[in-house]
C-alpha positions in Angstrom: 23.8 -17.1 -12.7 20.5 -16.4 -11.1 20.0 -18.1 -7.7 17.2 -20.6 -7.8 14.5 -20.1 -5.2 13.7 -23.2 -3.2 10.0 -24.0 -2.6 8.7 -22.7 0.9 5.9 -24.6 2.4 2.5 -22.8 2.7 1.1 -22.9 6.2 -1.9 -21.5 7.9 -1.9 -19.4 11.1 -1.6 -22.5 13.2 1.4 -23.7 11.3 -0.2 -26.7 9.6 0.9 -27.5 6.1 -1.4 -26.6 3.2 0.0 -26.6 -0.3 1.9 -24.4 -2.7 5.3 -23.0 -3.3 5.3 -19.7 -1.4 4.8 -18.9 2.2 1.3 -17.8 3.0 -0.5 -17.9 6.4 -4.2 -17.7 6.5 -6.7 -18.0 9.4 -8.5 -21.2 10.0 -12.2 -21.2 8.7 -15.1 -22.3 11.0 -16.1 -25.9 10.5 -19.5 -24.8 9.1 -17.7 -23.3 6.1 -15.0 -25.9 5.6 -16.0 -27.3 2.2 -16.5 -23.9 0.7 -13.3 -22.7 2.2 -11.3 -25.5 0.8 -12.3 -24.6 -2.7 -11.6 -20.9 -2.1 -8.4 -21.8 -0.4 -7.0 -23.8 -3.3 -7.8 -20.8 -5.6 -6.3 -18.3 -3.2 -3.1 -20.3 -2.6 -2.6 -20.6 -6.4 -3.0 -16.9 -7.1 -0.8 -16.0 -4.1 1.8 -18.3 -5.4 1.6 -16.8 -8.9 1.9 -13.3 -7.4 4.8 -14.1 -5.1 6.7 -16.0 -7.9 6.2 -13.2 -10.4 7.6 -10.6 -7.8 10.3 -13.0 -6.6 9.3 -12.4 -3.0 11.6 -14.1 -0.6 10.6 -13.3 2.9 7.9 -15.2 4.8 4.4 -13.9 4.3 1.4 -13.8 6.7 -2.1 -12.9 5.9 -4.4 -11.8 8.8 -8.1 -11.2 8.5 -9.3 -8.5 10.9 -12.9 -7.7 12.0 -13.6 -4.0 11.4 -10.8 -3.4 9.0 -11.9 -1.7 5.8 -8.8 -1.6 3.6 -5.5 -3.6 3.1 -2.2 -2.8 4.7 1.2 -4.4 5.1 3.9 -4.5 7.8 7.3 -5.5 6.7 10.0 -6.5 9.2 13.5 -6.7 7.8 14.9 -8.1 11.0 12.8 -11.2 10.9 12.4 -11.1 7.1 8.6 -11.2 7.3 5.6 -9.4 5.8 2.2 -9.4 7.4 -0.6 -8.4 5.2 -3.8 -7.3 6.9 -7.1 -7.6 5.1 -10.8 -7.2 6.2 -12.4 -10.3 7.6 -14.8 -10.5 4.5 -11.8 -10.9 2.2 -11.6 -14.5 3.6 -14.6 -15.4 1.4 -14.3 -12.8 -1.3 -10.9 -13.5 -2.8 -11.6 -12.1 -6.2 -12.6 -8.7 -4.9 -9.4 -8.4 -3.0 -6.9 -9.6 -5.6 -5.9 -6.0 -6.6 -5.2 -5.2 -2.9 -3.2 -8.4 -2.3 -1.1 -7.8 -5.4 -0.6 -4.2 -4.4 0.6 -5.2 -0.9 2.9 -7.8 -2.3 4.4 -5.1 -4.6 5.1 -3.1 -1.4 6.8 -6.3 -0.2 9.0 -6.2 -3.3 10.0 -2.7 -2.7 10.7 -3.5 1.0 13.1 -6.4 0.1 14.9 -4.7 -2.7 15.0 -1.1 -1.6 14.0 -0.3 2.0 11.1 -1.3 4.3 9.9 2.4 4.6 8.3 1.8 1.1 5.8 -0.6 2.7 5.6 0.4 6.4 5.1 3.9 8.0 7.4 3.9 11.1 8.0 6.7 13.5 10.9 7.3 16.0 10.6 5.4 19.4 10.3 8.7 21.2 6.7 9.1 20.1 5.8 5.6 21.3 7.1 6.5 24.8 4.7 9.4 25.1 1.9 9.3 27.7 -1.4 8.9 25.8 -3.1 11.4 28.1 -0.7 14.3 27.3 -1.1 17.0 24.7 2.2 15.9 23.1 0.7 12.5 22.3 -2.4 14.0 20.9 -0.4 16.3 18.7 1.6 13.3 17.5 -1.6 11.5 16.5 -2.7 14.4 14.4 0.8 14.8 12.7 1.1 11.1 12.2 -2.1 11.1 10.2 -0.8 14.0 8.1 2.4 12.1 7.6 0.6 9.0 6.4 -1.3 10.9 3.9 1.8 12.9 2.8 3.6 9.6 1.9 0.6 7.7 0.6 1.4 8.8 -3.0 4.2 6.1 -2.9 1.4 3.9 -4.3 2.2 5.6 -7.7 5.4 3.6 -7.7 3.8 0.5 -6.2 1.0 0.5 -8.7 3.5 1.1 -11.4 5.1 -2.3 -10.5 1.8 -4.0 -10.3 0.7 -2.6 -13.7 3.9 -3.9 -15.4 2.7 -7.4 -14.4 -1.1 -7.2 -14.1 -2.5 -4.2 -15.9 -6.0 -5.7 -15.6 -5.8 -5.2 -11.8 -5.0 -1.5 -12.4 -8.3 -1.2 -14.2 -10.2 -3.2 -11.6 -8.7 -1.1 -8.8 -9.3 2.3 -10.3 -12.8 1.5 -11.5 -13.7 0.4 -8.0 -12.5 3.8 -6.5 -14.3 5.9 -9.1 -17.5 3.8 -8.8 -17.5 4.4 -4.9 -17.1 8.1 -5.5 -19.8 8.2 -8.1 -22.2 6.5 -5.7 -21.3 8.9 -2.9 -22.0 11.9 -5.3 -25.3 10.4 -6.4 -26.4 10.1 -2.8 -25.3 13.6 -2.0 -22.6 12.4 0.5 -19.5 13.0 -1.5 -18.5 16.3 0.1 -19.2 14.9 3.6 -17.1 11.9 2.9 -14.3 13.8 1.0 -10.8 13.6 2.7 -7.2 14.4 1.9 -6.8 10.6 1.5 -9.5 10.6 -1.3 -7.7 13.5 -3.0 -4.4 11.6 -3.1 -6.2 8.5 -4.4 -8.0 10.3 -7.2 -4.8 12.3 -8.2 -2.9 8.9 -8.4 -5.7 7.5 -10.7 -5.5 10.5 -13.0 -1.7 10.5 -13.0 -1.8 6.8 -13.9 -3.8 7.5 -17.0 -0.7 9.3 -18.4 2.0 7.2 -16.8 0.5 3.8 -17.6 -1.8 4.8 -20.3 -4.6 3.3 -18.4 -8.3 3.9 -18.9 -9.6 7.4 -18.9 -12.3 8.1 -16.2 -15.1 10.6 -16.2 -14.3 13.2 -13.6 -16.8 15.9 -14.4 -19.0 15.1 -11.4 -15.9 15.5 -9.1 -14.9 18.9 -10.6 -18.5 20.1 -10.2 -19.1 18.9 -6.7 -15.7 19.5 -5.1 -15.3 23.1 -6.2 -12.1 24.6 -4.6 -11.0 21.2 -3.3 -10.5 20.1 -6.9 -7.5 22.5 -7.2 -5.7 20.3 -4.7 -6.3 17.2 -6.8 -5.1 19.0 -9.9 -1.8 20.0 -8.2 -1.3 16.5 -6.8 -2.0 15.0 -10.2 0.5 17.3 -11.9 3.1 16.3 -9.3 2.5 12.6 -9.6 2.6 12.7 -13.4 6.2 13.9 -13.3 7.5 11.4 -10.9 10.5 9.4 -12.2 9.9 5.8 -13.1 11.2 3.3 -10.5 10.9 0.1 -12.5 12.2 -0.8 -16.0 8.8 -2.3 -17.3 9.2 -5.5 -15.2 10.2 -6.1 -11.6 13.7 -4.6 -11.9 14.3 -1.3 -10.3 16.0 1.7 -12.0 19.4 2.9 -10.9 17.7 6.2 -9.8 15.3 4.2 -7.6 18.3 2.4 -6.0 20.5 5.4 -5.6 18.2 8.3 -4.9 14.8 6.8 -4.1 14.8 7.8 -0.4 15.7 11.4 -1.3 12.9 11.5 -3.9 10.4 9.9 -1.6 11.1 12.6 1.1 11.1 15.5 -1.4 7.7 14.6 -2.9 6.2 13.9 0.6 7.2 17.4 1.6 5.5 18.8 -1.5 2.3 16.9 -0.8 2.3 18.2 2.8 2.8 21.7 1.4 -0.2 21.3 -0.9 -2.4 20.3 2.1 -0.9 23.2 4.3 0.2 20.6 6.8 2.4 22.0 9.6 4.9 19.2 9.2 8.2 18.7 7.3 8.3 15.0 6.4 11.9 13.8 7.0 13.3 10.3 6.8 15.7 9.6 9.6 17.7 6.5 10.7 16.5 5.0 14.0 18.6 2.4 15.9 16.3 -0.2 17.6 17.2 -2.4 20.6 18.9 -5.1 18.7 21.3 -2.5 17.3 19.7 -2.7 13.7 18.9 0.5 11.9 15.5 1.4 10.3 14.5 4.3 8.2 11.6 6.2 9.9 9.4 9.2 9.2 9.7 12.2 11.4 8.0 15.6 11.2 11.0 17.9 10.9 
């Protein structure tokens, strides 16, 4: 018999009760925007409740809006059974625009709760945190950490697969937004200057999703023409991502392969991505014992 989830009160960052059935923490609005915020808040809580119920999220969720942040991120803590979702400050009053991001991060949360927190949060061994920031060793770590983040970012193929199972319209909205941004950069002559390995992974994932999820086809001629040799990397990544094993069964349930061999597959593909970019790292998942005696899976470079 399936265990019934009991309602969890929704609270804001100060701990005051709001409404709804799932835990969500949000920043308090300024008094000048109180009325508008109340209407937005009611909509936000309802959508977040819908998302968390559909994904069967059980841990406590905090949403924090940060000045200067451009994208969304999540930090999952299995010890405390919490998820913290980080959003740009402007998302506080642009809920619709960030619904694909919020649903995406909550899918990371589902992976974290059911499989492993490494699917939602990039962690490194404590030894790197102990480095003196003025040393060459620390500067080398920062460079390799960025390479590691890019090498494992393709995990969003699996994350978006789960989101697409439940909300395919969010796949369309998300992918259209990325391609529109790239098109505008190209029209302004800034695409090559702005291009990065992160963009290469993002575009390759969108192209792979066209086959995996039968999502909308996108015009890519302008990318092929402008990027030149850089496009070869995108094609290699796309081919790699298209052949990834399915991790969900069409809903929110994970496949046996995901449960049994998911971490091995994660490490293997991260290494292949690093190789495509000629990174001098060998992405490796290791177990790290923290002060409480608990064990986390973390990324190392060899």
